[in-house]
C-alpha beads as a LAMMPS data file, in Angstrom:
LAMMPS data file: protein, C-alpha beads

80 atoms
79 bonds

1 atom types
1 bond types

-500.0 500.0 xlo xhi
-500.0 500.0 ylo yhi
-500.0 500.0 zlo zhi

Masses

1 110.0

Atoms # bond

1 1 1 425.279 453.503 159.220
2 1 1 422.832 453.471 156.334
3 1 1 419.944 451.086 156.804
4 1 1 417.986 449.782 153.878
5 1 1 414.211 450.155 154.122
6 1 1 412.573 446.844 154.986
7 1 1 409.887 445.898 152.478
8 1 1 408.225 442.777 151.091
9 1 1 410.540 440.672 148.933
10 1 1 410.058 437.467 146.991
11 1 1 412.441 434.803 148.283
12 1 1 412.912 431.567 146.345
13 1 1 414.536 428.705 148.263
14 1 1 416.202 425.688 146.646
15 1 1 417.004 422.066 147.419
16 1 1 420.521 422.371 146.022
17 1 1 423.166 425.025 145.495
18 1 1 423.317 423.993 141.827
19 1 1 419.629 424.933 141.400
20 1 1 420.270 428.331 143.032
21 1 1 423.238 429.019 140.750
22 1 1 421.314 427.918 137.659
23 1 1 418.475 430.310 138.497
24 1 1 420.946 433.117 139.116
25 1 1 422.393 432.627 135.643
26 1 1 419.001 432.292 133.907
27 1 1 417.492 435.258 135.780
28 1 1 420.414 437.541 134.949
29 1 1 420.168 436.612 131.244
30 1 1 416.410 437.304 131.380
31 1 1 417.007 440.709 133.000
32 1 1 415.620 440.156 136.500
33 1 1 416.993 442.623 139.083
34 1 1 417.245 440.096 141.941
35 1 1 420.270 438.437 143.478
36 1 1 421.349 435.456 145.533
37 1 1 421.241 435.904 149.296
38 1 1 421.799 433.656 152.317
39 1 1 418.568 431.848 153.227
40 1 1 416.699 433.996 155.785
41 1 1 416.089 432.474 159.231
42 1 1 412.333 432.568 158.668
43 1 1 412.482 429.722 156.147
44 1 1 414.333 426.451 155.719
45 1 1 415.948 425.169 152.568
46 1 1 418.126 422.306 151.408
47 1 1 420.931 424.715 150.567
48 1 1 422.088 427.978 152.096
49 1 1 421.271 430.197 149.112
50 1 1 418.018 431.806 148.004
51 1 1 417.038 434.170 145.188
52 1 1 415.634 437.531 146.323
53 1 1 413.577 439.639 143.925
54 1 1 410.612 441.976 143.794
55 1 1 407.211 440.393 144.612
56 1 1 405.723 441.649 141.338
57 1 1 408.172 439.375 139.466
58 1 1 406.743 436.188 141.025
59 1 1 404.724 435.015 138.016
60 1 1 407.559 435.698 135.578
61 1 1 410.029 433.885 137.828
62 1 1 407.654 430.927 138.163
63 1 1 407.509 430.831 134.357
64 1 1 411.319 430.963 134.168
65 1 1 411.612 428.094 136.673
66 1 1 409.196 426.021 134.574
67 1 1 410.986 426.834 131.305
68 1 1 414.426 425.965 132.673
69 1 1 413.371 422.921 134.695
70 1 1 414.841 424.381 137.887
71 1 1 413.011 423.107 140.947
72 1 1 412.350 425.582 143.740
73 1 1 411.861 424.294 147.262
74 1 1 409.535 427.183 148.027
75 1 1 408.533 430.723 147.127
76 1 1 407.928 433.112 150.008
77 1 1 407.063 436.766 150.488
78 1 1 409.116 438.079 153.431
79 1 1 409.787 441.535 154.787
80 1 1 413.529 441.999 154.434

Bonds

1 1 1 2
2 1 2 3
3 1 3 4
4 1 4 5
5 1 5 6
6 1 6 7
7 1 7 8
8 1 8 9
9 1 9 10
10 1 10 11
11 1 11 12
12 1 12 13
13 1 13 14
14 1 14 15
15 1 15 16
16 1 16 17
17 1 17 18
18 1 18 19
19 1 19 20
20 1 20 21
21 1 21 22
22 1 22 23
23 1 23 24
24 1 24 25
25 1 25 26
26 1 26 27
27 1 27 28
28 1 28 29
29 1 29 30
30 1 30 31
31 1 31 32
32 1 32 33
33 1 33 34
34 1 34 35
35 1 35 36
36 1 36 37
37 1 37 38
38 1 38 39
39 1 39 40
40 1 40 41
41 1 41 42
42 1 42 43
43 1 43 44
44 1 44 45
45 1 45 46
46 1 46 47
47 1 47 48
48 1 48 49
49 1 49 50
50 1 50 51
51 1 51 52
52 1 52 53
53 1 53 54
54 1 54 55
55 1 55 56
56 1 56 57
57 1 57 58
58 1 58 59
59 1 59 60
60 1 60 61
61 1 61 62
62 1 62 63
63 1 63 64
64 1 64 65
65 1 65 66
66 1 66 67
67 1 67 68
68 1 68 69
69 1 69 70
70 1 70 71
71 1 71 72
72 1 72 73
73 1 73 74
74 1 74 75
75 1 75 76
76 1 76 77
77 1 77 78
78 1 78 79
79 1 79 80
């Protein structure tokens, strides 16, 4: 079994699944390497999906959220 190295990740939680899907679409168009994941146990969210990306992309993702009007429930740095 190959285990992925655990390291700090930016996790963006959402109130709704629609917000998560909208960010997925906008982030892919903008070239972000992240992806949707199930919400980790360490946080709570209104929906079961979260966006996971590299911590160094936090400012750019905050800018993308503001530009698109997508509301995040929270941004967290977690070791995943």
